matplotlib code that plots the C-alpha trace (Angstrom):
import matplotlib.pyplot as plt

x = [-3.9, -3.8, -1.1, -1.2, -0.8, 2.5, 3.7, 2.7, 5.0, 7.7, 8.2, 7.6, 10.6, 12.8, 11.6, 12.6, 15.9, 17.5, 16.1, 17.6, 20.7, 21.3, 22.8, 25.9, 26.6, 26.8, 28.9, 31.1, 31.2, 31.8, 34.6, 36.2, 36.2, 37.9, 40.6, 40.8, 41.6, 43.7, 46.1, 46.0, 47.4, 49.7, 50.9, 50.5, 49.6, 48.9, 45.2, 44.9, 45.1, 40.7, 39.6, 40.4, 38.6, 35.7, 34.9, 35.5, 33.0, 30.3, 30.3, 30.1, 27.2, 25.3, 25.6, 24.0, 21.5, 20.4, 17.6, 16.0, 16.7, 15.0, 12.1, 11.9, 12.0, 9.1, 7.4, 7.3, 6.5, 3.8, 3.0, 3.4, 1.2, -2.0, -2.0, -1.6, -4.5, -6.7, -6.1, -6.9, -10.6]
y = [-53.3, -56.6, -59.3, -61.0, -58.2, -57.3, -60.4, -60.1, -56.9, -58.2, -61.2, -59.3, -56.6, -59.3, -60.9, -58.6, -57.2, -60.6, -60.9, -57.0, -58.0, -61.4, -60.5, -57.8, -61.2, -63.5, -62.3, -61.1, -64.5, -66.2, -63.6, -64.3, -67.5, -67.7, -65.5, -67.5, -70.8, -69.1, -67.8, -71.2, -73.3, -70.0, -69.9, -66.0, -64.8, -60.7, -59.5, -57.2, -59.1, -59.8, -56.3, -55.0, -58.4, -58.0, -54.6, -54.2, -57.5, -56.2, -52.6, -54.6, -56.4, -53.2, -51.2, -54.4, -55.3, -52.1, -51.7, -54.9, -53.9, -50.6, -52.8, -54.7, -52.1, -50.2, -53.3, -53.8, -49.8, -50.3, -53.2, -51.2, -48.5, -50.2, -51.8, -48.0, -47.2, -49.8, -48.8, -45.2, -46.4]
z = [71.4, 72.6, 73.6, 70.1, 68.0, 69.9, 69.7, 66.1, 66.0, 67.3, 65.4, 62.1, 63.5, 64.5, 60.8, 59.0, 60.7, 60.1, 56.3, 56.0, 57.5, 56.7, 52.8, 55.2, 57.7, 55.6, 53.0, 56.3, 57.6, 54.0, 52.9, 57.0, 56.6, 53.0, 54.4, 57.7, 55.7, 53.7, 56.4, 57.9, 54.9, 54.6, 58.0, 57.5, 60.8, 60.0, 61.7, 60.1, 56.5, 57.0, 57.2, 53.6, 51.5, 54.4, 54.2, 50.2, 50.2, 52.8, 50.2, 47.1, 48.5, 49.8, 46.6, 45.0, 47.8, 49.0, 46.5, 47.4, 51.3, 51.1, 49.0, 52.7, 55.0, 53.0, 52.8, 57.0, 57.3, 55.5, 57.4, 60.5, 59.0, 58.3, 61.7, 63.0, 60.7, 62.3, 65.7, 64.8, 63.9]

ax = plt.figure().add_subplot(projection="3d")
ax.plot(x, y, z, "-o")
ax.set_aspect("equal")
plt.show()
């Protein structure tokens, strides 16, 4: 195993981690921002108000995106297995 292969594996790992986590993180960010703007406009200072909309939206996105996420994860696993197969030869 050479240095270029290790760097490529690390790069793909970071790429797929970000790609798989992106729908959940972006949803949480957008909902959190919307609730913060709502709290600022209405002068509501309730800290627990952000949790219910965020959790609901993240769960909904997770339910909708889980097949795509699993597909991307399987792409990564197949990539790693191909590399392991070539190393054993």
